[in-house]
PyMOL Python script that loads the backbone (N, CA, C, O; Angstrom):
from pymol import cmd

cmd.read_pdbstr("""\
ATOM      1  N   MET A   1       8.994  20.673 -14.016  1.00  0.00           N
ATOM      2  CA  MET A   1       8.487  19.567 -13.461  1.00  0.00           C
ATOM      3  C   MET A   1       7.019  19.729 -13.144  1.00  0.00           C
ATOM      4  O   MET A   1       6.698  20.844 -12.733  1.00  0.00           O
ATOM      5  N   GLY A   2       6.038  18.791 -13.263  1.00  0.00           N
ATOM      6  CA  GLY A   2       4.903  18.867 -12.855  1.00  0.00           C
ATOM      7  C   GLY A   2       4.772  18.504 -11.260  1.00  0.00           C
ATOM      8  O   GLY A   2       5.784  18.135 -10.664  1.00  0.00           O
ATOM      9  N   LYS A   3       3.656  18.599 -10.650  1.00  0.00           N
ATOM     10  CA  LYS A   3       3.440  18.343  -9.238  1.00  0.00           C
ATOM     11  C   LYS A   3       2.373  17.243  -8.981  1.00  0.00           C
ATOM     12  O   LYS A   3       1.331  17.122  -9.626  1.00  0.00           O
ATOM     13  N   TYR A   4       2.807  16.401  -7.874  1.00  0.00           N
ATOM     14  CA  TYR A   4       2.150  15.099  -7.727  1.00  0.00           C
ATOM     15  C   TYR A   4       1.420  15.048  -6.479  1.00  0.00           C
ATOM     16  O   TYR A   4       1.877  15.389  -5.388  1.00  0.00           O
ATOM     17  N   LYS A   5       0.263  14.603  -6.701  1.00  0.00           N
ATOM     18  CA  LYS A   5      -0.721  14.415  -5.597  1.00  0.00           C
ATOM     19  C   LYS A   5      -0.596  12.779  -5.071  1.00  0.00           C
ATOM     20  O   LYS A   5      -0.538  11.761  -5.761  1.00  0.00           O
ATOM     21  N   VAL A   6      -0.580  12.916  -3.733  1.00  0.00           N
ATOM     22  CA  VAL A   6      -0.168  11.508  -2.978  1.00  0.00           C
ATOM     23  C   VAL A   6      -1.540  11.086  -2.366  1.00  0.00           C
ATOM     24  O   VAL A   6      -2.021  11.839  -1.520  1.00  0.00           O
ATOM     25  N   LYS A   7      -2.104  10.141  -2.655  1.00  0.00           N
ATOM     26  CA  LYS A   7      -3.634   9.746  -2.173  1.00  0.00           C
ATOM     27  C   LYS A   7      -3.542   8.516  -1.524  1.00  0.00           C
ATOM     28  O   LYS A   7      -3.009   7.514  -2.002  1.00  0.00           O
ATOM     29  N   VAL A   8      -4.176   8.622  -0.202  1.00  0.00           N
ATOM     30  CA  VAL A   8      -4.230   7.438   0.433  1.00  0.00           C
ATOM     31  C   VAL A   8      -5.603   7.368   0.973  1.00  0.00           C
ATOM     32  O   VAL A   8      -6.233   8.346   1.374  1.00  0.00           O
ATOM     33  N   ASN A   9      -6.087   5.972   0.954  1.00  0.00           N
ATOM     34  CA  ASN A   9      -7.496   5.733   1.252  1.00  0.00           C
ATOM     35  C   ASN A   9      -7.276   4.290   2.272  1.00  0.00           C
ATOM     36  O   ASN A   9      -6.725   3.265   1.870  1.00  0.00           O
ATOM     37  N   ILE A  10      -7.861   4.492   3.711  1.00  0.00           N
ATOM     38  CA  ILE A  10      -7.676   3.399   4.597  1.00  0.00           C
ATOM     39  C   ILE A  10      -8.959   2.855   4.997  1.00  0.00           C
ATOM     40  O   ILE A  10      -9.546   3.721   5.647  1.00  0.00           O
ATOM     41  N   GLU A  11      -9.589   1.892   4.903  1.00  0.00           N
ATOM     42  CA  GLU A  11     -10.816   1.539   5.345  1.00  0.00           C
ATOM     43  C   GLU A  11     -10.879   0.489   6.419  1.00  0.00           C
ATOM     44  O   GLU A  11     -10.321  -0.575   6.154  1.00  0.00           O
ATOM     45  N   LEU A  12     -11.380   0.593   7.415  1.00  0.00           N
ATOM     46  CA  LEU A  12     -11.652  -0.645   8.559  1.00  0.00           C
ATOM     47  C   LEU A  12     -13.036  -0.883   8.329  1.00  0.00           C
ATOM     48  O   LEU A  12     -13.893  -0.002   8.391  1.00  0.00           O
ATOM     49  N   ILE A  13     -13.286  -2.270   8.022  1.00  0.00           N
ATOM     50  CA  ILE A  13     -14.692  -3.005   7.406  1.00  0.00           C
ATOM     51  C   ILE A  13     -14.802  -3.993   8.159  1.00  0.00           C
ATOM     52  O   ILE A  13     -13.867  -4.790   8.087  1.00  0.00           O
ATOM     53  N   GLU A  14     -15.714  -4.261   8.948  1.00  0.00           N
ATOM     54  CA  GLU A  14     -16.331  -5.588   9.440  1.00  0.00           C
ATOM     55  C   GLU A  14     -16.629  -6.702   8.458  1.00  0.00           C
ATOM     56  O   GLU A  14     -17.399  -6.648   7.498  1.00  0.00           O
ATOM     57  N   CYS A  15     -15.993  -7.575   8.804  1.00  0.00           N
ATOM     58  CA  CYS A  15     -16.328  -8.747   7.740  1.00  0.00           C
ATOM     59  C   CYS A  15     -16.401 -10.124   8.343  1.00  0.00           C
ATOM     60  O   CYS A  15     -16.391 -10.177   9.573  1.00  0.00           O
ATOM     61  N   ASN A  16     -16.462 -11.095   7.753  1.00  0.00           N
ATOM     62  CA  ASN A  16     -16.888 -12.565   8.380  1.00  0.00           C
ATOM     63  C   ASN A  16     -15.566 -13.322   7.718  1.00  0.00           C
ATOM     64  O   ASN A  16     -15.631 -14.537   7.530  1.00  0.00           O
ATOM     65  N   ASP A  17     -14.419 -12.619   7.383  1.00  0.00           N
ATOM     66  CA  ASP A  17     -13.160 -13.548   6.511  1.00  0.00           C
ATOM     67  C   ASP A  17     -12.438 -14.192   7.952  1.00  0.00           C
ATOM     68  O   ASP A  17     -12.456 -13.688   9.076  1.00  0.00           O
ATOM     69  N   ASP A  18     -11.919 -15.242   7.590  1.00  0.00           N
ATOM     70  CA  ASP A  18     -11.001 -15.941   8.594  1.00  0.00           C
ATOM     71  C   ASP A  18      -9.724 -15.128   9.056  1.00  0.00           C
ATOM     72  O   ASP A  18      -8.946 -14.752   8.180  1.00  0.00           O
ATOM     73  N   ALA A  19      -9.499 -14.875  10.204  1.00  0.00           N
ATOM     74  CA  ALA A  19      -8.833 -14.136  10.867  1.00  0.00           C
ATOM     75  C   ALA A  19      -7.292 -14.678  11.331  1.00  0.00           C
ATOM     76  O   ALA A  19      -6.524 -14.071  12.077  1.00  0.00           O
ATOM     77  N   LYS A  20      -7.090 -15.809  10.770  1.00  0.00           N
ATOM     78  CA  LYS A  20      -5.778 -16.749  10.977  1.00  0.00           C
ATOM     79  C   LYS A  20      -4.606 -16.152  10.135  1.00  0.00           C
ATOM     80  O   LYS A  20      -3.441 -16.308  10.501  1.00  0.00           O
ATOM     81  N   GLU A  21      -4.901 -15.527   9.105  1.00  0.00           N
ATOM     82  CA  GLU A  21      -3.777 -14.799   8.387  1.00  0.00           C
ATOM     83  C   GLU A  21      -3.668 -13.387   8.654  1.00  0.00           C
ATOM     84  O   GLU A  21      -4.550 -12.637   8.236  1.00  0.00           O
ATOM     85  N   HIS A  22      -2.552 -12.880   9.389  1.00  0.00           N
ATOM     86  CA  HIS A  22      -2.328 -11.744   9.676  1.00  0.00           C
ATOM     87  C   HIS A  22      -1.093 -10.994   8.773  1.00  0.00           C
ATOM     88  O   HIS A  22      -0.283 -10.250   9.325  1.00  0.00           O
ATOM     89  N   ASP A  23      -1.056 -11.269   7.390  1.00  0.00           N
ATOM     90  CA  ASP A  23      -0.141 -10.958   6.661  1.00  0.00           C
ATOM     91  C   ASP A  23      -1.056 -10.255   5.396  1.00  0.00           C
ATOM     92  O   ASP A  23      -1.994 -10.780   4.796  1.00  0.00           O
ATOM     93  N   PRO A  24      -0.583  -9.149   5.231  1.00  0.00           N
ATOM     94  CA  PRO A  24      -1.162  -8.459   3.927  1.00  0.00           C
ATOM     95  C   PRO A  24      -1.232  -9.086   2.576  1.00  0.00           C
ATOM     96  O   PRO A  24      -0.223  -9.610   2.105  1.00  0.00           O
ATOM     97  N   ILE A  25      -2.544  -9.063   1.818  1.00  0.00           N
ATOM     98  CA  ILE A  25      -2.516  -9.985   0.845  1.00  0.00           C
ATOM     99  C   ILE A  25      -2.865  -8.796  -0.264  1.00  0.00           C
ATOM    100  O   ILE A  25      -3.801  -8.020  -0.072  1.00  0.00           O
ATOM    101  N   LYS A  26      -2.015  -8.730  -1.447  1.00  0.00           N
ATOM    102  CA  LYS A  26      -2.630  -8.209  -2.576  1.00  0.00           C
ATOM    103  C   LYS A  26      -3.804  -8.463  -3.342  1.00  0.00           C
ATOM    104  O   LYS A  26      -3.962  -9.633  -3.691  1.00  0.00           O
ATOM    105  N   GLU A  27      -4.732  -7.559  -3.708  1.00  0.00           N
ATOM    106  CA  GLU A  27      -5.763  -7.737  -4.168  1.00  0.00           C
ATOM    107  C   GLU A  27      -5.714  -7.523  -5.846  1.00  0.00           C
ATOM    108  O   GLU A  27      -4.748  -7.003  -6.405  1.00  0.00           O
ATOM    109  N   LYS A  28      -6.782  -7.956  -6.476  1.00  0.00           N
ATOM    110  CA  LYS A  28      -6.782  -7.709  -7.820  1.00  0.00           C
ATOM    111  C   LYS A  28      -6.540  -6.276  -8.417  1.00  0.00           C
ATOM    112  O   LYS A  28      -6.056  -6.008  -9.517  1.00  0.00           O
ATOM    113  N   ASN A  29      -6.974  -5.438  -7.472  1.00  0.00           N
ATOM    114  CA  ASN A  29      -7.068  -3.992  -7.863  1.00  0.00           C
ATOM    115  C   ASN A  29      -5.855  -3.222  -7.335  1.00  0.00           C
ATOM    116  O   ASN A  29      -5.844  -1.993  -7.268  1.00  0.00           O
ATOM    117  N   GLY A  30      -5.011  -3.869  -7.029  1.00  0.00           N
ATOM    118  CA  GLY A  30      -3.498  -3.342  -6.583  1.00  0.00           C
ATOM    119  C   GLY A  30      -3.554  -3.045  -5.033  1.00  0.00           C
ATOM    120  O   GLY A  30      -2.520  -2.846  -4.396  1.00  0.00           O
ATOM    121  N   GLY A  31      -4.786  -3.023  -4.464  1.00  0.00           N
ATOM    122  CA  GLY A  31      -4.663  -2.738  -2.986  1.00  0.00           C
ATOM    123  C   GLY A  31      -4.318  -3.876  -2.185  1.00  0.00           C
ATOM    124  O   GLY A  31      -4.129  -5.011  -2.624  1.00  0.00           O
ATOM    125  N   PHE A  32      -4.239  -3.470  -0.841  1.00  0.00           N
ATOM    126  CA  PHE A  32      -3.610  -4.545  -0.004  1.00  0.00           C
ATOM    127  C   PHE A  32      -4.872  -4.855   1.111  1.00  0.00           C
ATOM    128  O   PHE A  32      -5.643  -3.989   1.524  1.00  0.00           O
ATOM    129  N   THR A  33      -4.890  -5.954   1.406  1.00  0.00           N
ATOM    130  CA  THR A  33      -5.817  -5.987   2.575  1.00  0.00           C
ATOM    131  C   THR A  33      -5.446  -7.117   3.644  1.00  0.00           C
ATOM    132  O   THR A  33      -4.769  -8.101   3.349  1.00  0.00           O
ATOM    133  N   MET A  34      -5.976  -6.862   4.945  1.00  0.00           N
ATOM    134  CA  MET A  34      -5.441  -7.830   6.009  1.00  0.00           C
ATOM    135  C   MET A  34      -6.548  -8.045   6.721  1.00  0.00           C
ATOM    136  O   MET A  34      -7.391  -7.150   6.789  1.00  0.00           O
ATOM    137  N   THR A  35      -6.733  -9.260   7.368  1.00  0.00           N
ATOM    138  CA  THR A  35      -7.765  -9.363   8.251  1.00  0.00           C
ATOM    139  C   THR A  35      -7.465  -9.445   9.700  1.00  0.00           C
ATOM    140  O   THR A  35      -6.515 -10.196   9.922  1.00  0.00           O
ATOM    141  N   ILE A  36      -7.925  -8.963  10.632  1.00  0.00           N
ATOM    142  CA  ILE A  36      -7.595  -9.077  12.137  1.00  0.00           C
ATOM    143  C   ILE A  36      -8.615  -9.391  12.840  1.00  0.00           C
ATOM    144  O   ILE A  36      -9.760  -9.364  12.389  1.00  0.00           O
ATOM    145  N   SER A  37      -8.333  -9.706  13.965  1.00  0.00           N
ATOM    146  CA  SER A  37      -9.632 -10.603  15.061  1.00  0.00           C
ATOM    147  C   SER A  37     -10.287  -9.002  15.379  1.00  0.00           C
ATOM    148  O   SER A  37      -9.990  -7.864  15.017  1.00  0.00           O
ATOM    149  N   GLU A  38     -11.173  -9.515  16.122  1.00  0.00           N
ATOM    150  CA  GLU A  38     -12.302  -8.547  16.578  1.00  0.00           C
ATOM    151  C   GLU A  38     -11.526  -8.038  17.933  1.00  0.00           C
ATOM    152  O   GLU A  38     -11.695  -6.887  18.336  1.00  0.00           O
ATOM    153  N   GLN A  39     -10.769  -8.854  18.529  1.00  0.00           N
ATOM    154  CA  GLN A  39      -9.916  -8.286  19.684  1.00  0.00           C
ATOM    155  C   GLN A  39      -9.047  -7.399  19.303  1.00  0.00           C
ATOM    156  O   GLN A  39      -8.960  -6.437  20.066  1.00  0.00           O
ATOM    157  N   ASP A  40      -8.261  -7.386  18.235  1.00  0.00           N
ATOM    158  CA  ASP A  40      -7.313  -6.612  17.486  1.00  0.00           C
ATOM    159  C   ASP A  40      -8.125  -5.420  17.029  1.00  0.00           C
ATOM    160  O   ASP A  40      -7.510  -4.354  17.069  1.00  0.00           O
ATOM    161  N   ALA A  41      -9.166  -5.381  16.675  1.00  0.00           N
ATOM    162  CA  ALA A  41      -9.884  -4.285  16.140  1.00  0.00           C
ATOM    163  C   ALA A  41     -10.335  -3.293  17.039  1.00  0.00           C
ATOM    164  O   ALA A  41     -10.614  -2.145  16.692  1.00  0.00           O
ATOM    165  N   ILE A  42     -10.418  -3.791  18.352  1.00  0.00           N
ATOM    166  CA  ILE A  42     -10.957  -2.748  19.209  1.00  0.00           C
ATOM    167  C   ILE A  42      -9.549  -2.267  20.208  1.00  0.00           C
ATOM    168  O   ILE A  42      -9.777  -1.858  21.346  1.00  0.00           O
ATOM    169  N   SER A  43      -8.472  -2.329  19.828  1.00  0.00           N
ATOM    170  CA  SER A  43      -7.377  -1.982  20.325  1.00  0.00           C
ATOM    171  C   SER A  43      -6.720  -0.918  19.403  1.00  0.00           C
ATOM    172  O   SER A  43      -6.640  -1.161  18.199  1.00  0.00           O
ATOM    173  N   ILE A  44      -6.244   0.257  19.913  1.00  0.00           N
ATOM    174  CA  ILE A  44      -5.919   1.262  19.035  1.00  0.00           C
ATOM    175  C   ILE A  44      -4.547   0.892  18.576  1.00  0.00           C
ATOM    176  O   ILE A  44      -4.224   1.142  17.415  1.00  0.00           O
ATOM    177  N   ASP A  45      -3.725   0.321  19.393  1.00  0.00           N
ATOM    178  CA  ASP A  45      -2.387  -0.044  19.111  1.00  0.00           C
ATOM    179  C   ASP A  45      -2.168  -1.176  18.163  1.00  0.00           C
ATOM    180  O   ASP A  45      -1.193  -1.144  17.412  1.00  0.00           O
ATOM    181  N   ASN A  46      -3.156  -2.352  18.141  1.00  0.00           N
ATOM    182  CA  ASN A  46      -3.131  -3.269  17.107  1.00  0.00           C
ATOM    183  C   ASN A  46      -3.968  -2.828  15.875  1.00  0.00           C
ATOM    184  O   ASN A  46      -3.727  -3.426  14.827  1.00  0.00           O
ATOM    185  N   CYS A  47      -4.861  -1.918  15.865  1.00  0.00           N
ATOM    186  CA  CYS A  47      -5.425  -1.343  14.792  1.00  0.00           C
ATOM    187  C   CYS A  47      -4.067  -0.692  13.968  1.00  0.00           C
ATOM    188  O   CYS A  47      -3.692  -0.916  12.817  1.00  0.00           O
ATOM    189  N   GLU A  48      -3.564   0.079  14.870  1.00  0.00           N
ATOM    190  CA  GLU A  48      -2.448   1.008  14.026  1.00  0.00           C
ATOM    191  C   GLU A  48      -1.519  -0.022  13.665  1.00  0.00           C
ATOM    192  O   GLU A  48      -0.962   0.066  12.570  1.00  0.00           O
ATOM    193  N   ARG A  49      -1.275  -0.967  14.410  1.00  0.00           N
ATOM    194  CA  ARG A  49       0.018  -1.951  13.560  1.00  0.00           C
ATOM    195  C   ARG A  49      -0.633  -2.439  12.458  1.00  0.00           C
ATOM    196  O   ARG A  49      -0.060  -2.086  11.427  1.00  0.00           O
ATOM    197  N   ALA A  50      -1.505  -3.042  12.290  1.00  0.00           N
ATOM    198  CA  ALA A  50      -2.421  -3.818  11.333  1.00  0.00           C
ATOM    199  C   ALA A  50      -2.225  -2.658  10.170  1.00  0.00           C
ATOM    200  O   ALA A  50      -1.568  -2.931   9.165  1.00  0.00           O
ATOM    201  N   VAL A  51      -2.832  -1.330  10.350  1.00  0.00           N
ATOM    202  CA  VAL A  51      -2.804  -0.276   9.202  1.00  0.00           C
ATOM    203  C   VAL A  51      -1.442  -0.315   8.516  1.00  0.00           C
ATOM    204  O   VAL A  51      -1.210  -0.510   7.323  1.00  0.00           O
ATOM    205  N   LEU A  52      -0.614  -0.096   9.485  1.00  0.00           N
ATOM    206  CA  LEU A  52       0.998   0.187   8.990  1.00  0.00           C
ATOM    207  C   LEU A  52       1.512  -1.101   8.326  1.00  0.00           C
ATOM    208  O   LEU A  52       2.251  -0.979   7.349  1.00  0.00           O
ATOM    209  N   MET A  53       1.179  -2.341   8.778  1.00  0.00           N
ATOM    210  CA  MET A  53       1.611  -3.556   8.048  1.00  0.00           C
ATOM    211  C   MET A  53       0.996  -3.762   6.666  1.00  0.00           C
ATOM    212  O   MET A  53       1.610  -4.319   5.757  1.00  0.00           O
ATOM    213  N   ALA A  54      -0.381  -3.235   6.538  1.00  0.00           N
ATOM    214  CA  ALA A  54      -1.195  -3.617   5.022  1.00  0.00           C
ATOM    215  C   ALA A  54      -0.490  -2.078   4.264  1.00  0.00           C
ATOM    216  O   ALA A  54      -0.365  -2.011   3.041  1.00  0.00           O
ATOM    217  N   ALA A  55      -0.150  -1.121   5.025  1.00  0.00           N
ATOM    218  CA  ALA A  55       0.114  -0.112   4.055  1.00  0.00           C
ATOM    219  C   ALA A  55       1.592  -0.240   3.489  1.00  0.00           C
ATOM    220  O   ALA A  55       1.826   0.251   2.385  1.00  0.00           O
ATOM    221  N   HIS A  56       2.545  -0.846   4.160  1.00  0.00           N
ATOM    222  CA  HIS A  56       3.730  -1.147   3.672  1.00  0.00           C
ATOM    223  C   HIS A  56       4.078  -1.401   2.227  1.00  0.00           C
ATOM    224  O   HIS A  56       4.830  -0.820   1.445  1.00  0.00           O
ATOM    225  N   PRO A  57       3.260  -2.496   2.117  1.00  0.00           N
ATOM    226  CA  PRO A  57       3.528  -2.976   0.596  1.00  0.00           C
ATOM    227  C   PRO A  57       2.907  -2.284  -0.284  1.00  0.00           C
ATOM    228  O   PRO A  57       3.234  -2.215  -1.468  1.00  0.00           O
ATOM    229  N   ALA A  58       1.811  -1.629   0.321  1.00  0.00           N
ATOM    230  CA  ALA A  58       1.112  -0.852  -0.856  1.00  0.00           C
ATOM    231  C   ALA A  58       1.973   0.581  -1.118  1.00  0.00           C
ATOM    232  O   ALA A  58       1.824   1.070  -2.238  1.00  0.00           O
ATOM    233  N   ILE A  59       2.647   1.119  -0.404  1.00  0.00           N
ATOM    234  CA  ILE A  59       3.553   1.968  -0.376  1.00  0.00           C
ATOM    235  C   ILE A  59       4.562   1.842  -1.135  1.00  0.00           C
ATOM    236  O   ILE A  59       4.803   2.676  -2.009  1.00  0.00           O
ATOM    237  N   ARG A  60       5.456   0.580  -0.887  1.00  0.00           N
ATOM    238  CA  ARG A  60       6.373   0.073  -1.922  1.00  0.00           C
ATOM    239  C   ARG A  60       6.078   0.128  -3.278  1.00  0.00           C
ATOM    240  O   ARG A  60       6.774   0.699  -4.118  1.00  0.00           O
ATOM    241  N   ASP A  61       4.692  -0.670  -3.560  1.00  0.00           N
ATOM    242  CA  ASP A  61       4.226  -0.712  -4.950  1.00  0.00           C
ATOM    243  C   ASP A  61       3.809   0.545  -5.665  1.00  0.00           C
ATOM    244  O   ASP A  61       3.865   0.749  -6.878  1.00  0.00           O
ATOM    245  N   ALA A  62       3.432   1.258  -4.837  1.00  0.00           N
ATOM    246  CA  ALA A  62       3.058   2.676  -5.534  1.00  0.00           C
ATOM    247  C   ALA A  62       4.249   3.455  -5.649  1.00  0.00           C
ATOM    248  O   ALA A  62       4.301   4.182  -6.641  1.00  0.00           O
ATOM    249  N   ILE A  63       5.148   3.469  -4.922  1.00  0.00           N
ATOM    250  CA  ILE A  63       6.552   4.431  -5.122  1.00  0.00           C
ATOM    251  C   ILE A  63       7.232   3.599  -6.388  1.00  0.00           C
ATOM    252  O   ILE A  63       7.581   4.277  -7.354  1.00  0.00           O
ATOM    253  N   SER A  64       7.425   2.250  -6.430  1.00  0.00           N
ATOM    254  CA  SER A  64       8.037   1.595  -7.573  1.00  0.00           C
ATOM    255  C   SER A  64       7.473   1.861  -8.809  1.00  0.00           C
ATOM    256  O   SER A  64       8.186   2.263  -9.728  1.00  0.00           O
ATOM    257  N   LYS A  65       6.069   1.658  -8.973  1.00  0.00           N
ATOM    258  CA  LYS A  65       5.297   2.150 -10.132  1.00  0.00           C
ATOM    259  C   LYS A  65       5.548   3.777 -10.669  1.00  0.00           C
ATOM    260  O   LYS A  65       5.954   4.106 -11.784  1.00  0.00           O
ATOM    261  N   HIS A  66       5.252   4.505  -9.753  1.00  0.00           N
ATOM    262  CA  HIS A  66       5.651   5.997  -9.849  1.00  0.00           C
ATOM    263  C   HIS A  66       7.051   6.050 -10.531  1.00  0.00           C
ATOM    264  O   HIS A  66       7.182   6.471 -11.681  1.00  0.00           O
ATOM    265  N   LEU A  67       7.914   5.681  -9.902  1.00  0.00           N
ATOM    266  CA  LEU A  67       9.672   5.797 -10.443  1.00  0.00           C
ATOM    267  C   LEU A  67       9.421   5.207 -11.780  1.00  0.00           C
ATOM    268  O   LEU A  67       9.735   5.996 -12.671  1.00  0.00           O
ATOM    269  N   SER A  68       9.055   4.319 -12.115  1.00  0.00           N
ATOM    270  CA  SER A  68       9.261   3.490 -13.400  1.00  0.00           C
ATOM    271  C   SER A  68       8.488   4.063 -14.302  1.00  0.00           C
ATOM    272  O   SER A  68       8.826   3.924 -15.477  1.00  0.00           O
ATOM    273  N   ASP A  69       7.144   4.922 -13.962  1.00  0.00           N
ATOM    274  CA  ASP A  69       6.462   5.607 -15.074  1.00  0.00           C
ATOM    275  C   ASP A  69       7.352   6.993 -15.165  1.00  0.00           C
ATOM    276  O   ASP A  69       7.345   7.609 -16.231  1.00  0.00           O
ATOM    277  N   ILE A  70       7.911   7.351 -14.352  1.00  0.00           N
ATOM    278  CA  ILE A  70       8.742   8.801 -14.496  1.00  0.00           C
ATOM    279  C   ILE A  70      10.026   8.529 -15.424  1.00  0.00           C
ATOM    280  O   ILE A  70      10.378   9.222 -16.378  1.00  0.00           O
ATOM    281  N   SER A  71      10.594   7.468 -14.978  1.00  0.00           N
ATOM    282  CA  SER A  71      11.642   6.843 -15.792  1.00  0.00           C
ATOM    283  C   SER A  71      11.159   6.723 -17.296  1.00  0.00           C
ATOM    284  O   SER A  71      11.961   7.172 -18.115  1.00  0.00           O
ATOM    285  N   LYS A  72      10.165   6.275 -17.719  1.00  0.00           N
ATOM    286  CA  LYS A  72       9.718   5.815 -19.162  1.00  0.00           C
ATOM    287  C   LYS A  72       9.430   7.426 -19.663  1.00  0.00           C
ATOM    288  O   LYS A  72       9.646   7.620 -20.860  1.00  0.00           O
ATOM    289  N   LYS A  73       9.038   8.410 -18.993  1.00  0.00           N
ATOM    290  CA  LYS A  73       8.964   9.845 -19.484  1.00  0.00           C
ATOM    291  C   LYS A  73      10.001  10.240 -19.618  1.00  0.00           C
ATOM    292  O   LYS A  73      10.105  10.767 -20.726  1.00  0.00           O
ATOM    293  N   LYS A  74      11.057  10.281 -18.945  1.00  0.00           N
ATOM    294  CA  LYS A  74      12.271  11.398 -19.170  1.00  0.00           C
ATOM    295  C   LYS A  74      13.044  10.548 -20.206  1.00  0.00           C
ATOM    296  O   LYS A  74      13.191   9.326 -20.240  1.00  0.00           O
ATOM    297  N   PRO A  75      13.516  11.542 -21.071  1.00  0.00           N
ATOM    298  CA  PRO A  75      14.549  11.082 -21.982  1.00  0.00           C
ATOM    299  C   PRO A  75      15.889  10.856 -21.372  1.00  0.00           C
ATOM    300  O   PRO A  75      16.402  11.630 -20.564  1.00  0.00           O
ATOM    301  N   LEU A  76      16.337   9.935 -21.731  1.00  0.00           N
ATOM    302  CA  LEU A  76      17.841   9.358 -21.402  1.00  0.00           C
ATOM    303  C   LEU A  76      18.764  10.563 -22.038  1.00  0.00           C
ATOM    304  O   LEU A  76      18.588  11.195 -23.079  1.00  0.00           O
ATOM    305  N   LYS A  77      19.980  10.681 -20.894  1.00  0.00           N
ATOM    306  CA  LYS A  77      20.856  11.544 -21.181  1.00  0.00           C
ATOM    307  C   LYS A  77      21.716  10.980 -22.058  1.00  0.00           C
ATOM    308  O   LYS A  77      21.928   9.779 -21.887  1.00  0.00           O
ATOM    309  N   LYS A  78      22.389  11.640 -23.148  1.00  0.00           N
ATOM    310  CA  LYS A  78      23.292  11.072 -24.244  1.00  0.00           C
ATOM    311  C   LYS A  78      24.564  11.261 -23.425  1.00  0.00           C
ATOM    312  O   LYS A  78      24.783  12.350 -22.894  1.00  0.00           O
ATOM    313  N   PRO A  79      25.462  10.175 -23.296  1.00  0.00           N
ATOM    314  CA  PRO A  79      26.725  10.638 -22.734  1.00  0.00           C
ATOM    315  C   PRO A  79      27.536  11.642 -23.772  1.00  0.00           C
ATOM    316  O   PRO A  79      27.371  11.647 -24.992  1.00  0.00           O
ATOM    317  N   ASP A  80      28.343  12.395 -23.116  1.00  0.00           N
ATOM    318  CA  ASP A  80      29.210  13.399 -23.637  1.00  0.00           C
ATOM    319  C   ASP A  80      30.136  12.562 -24.834  1.00  0.00           C
ATOM    320  O   ASP A  80      30.752  11.523 -24.594  1.00  0.00           O
ATOM    321  N   GLN A  81      30.094  13.206 -26.088  1.00  0.00           N
ATOM    322  CA  GLN A  81      31.032  12.439 -27.059  1.00  0.00           C
ATOM    323  C   GLN A  81      32.172  13.406 -27.305  1.00  0.00           C
ATOM    324  O   GLN A  81      33.101  13.089 -28.049  1.00  0.00           O
TER     325      GLN A  81
END
""", "prot")
cmd.dss("prot")
cmd.show_as("cartoon", "prot")
cmd.util.cbc("prot")
cmd.orient("prot")
């Protein structure tokens, strides 16, 4: 069986988006974004919480896709006859 590389990219980018929504939003490219206030952005605890909240659905999607892709590659075992 082959090896797999796990790749993670997290960016905190200043923006002018409305910070009313604190829920992760899925983007067209499959990533997730979340807008936080400037007050949250200067707090290490609040930044960490936001990163974890945005990462969780991304992790679930990536693992789901990975396992689905693997199941398509593996031949199904035939039951003993």
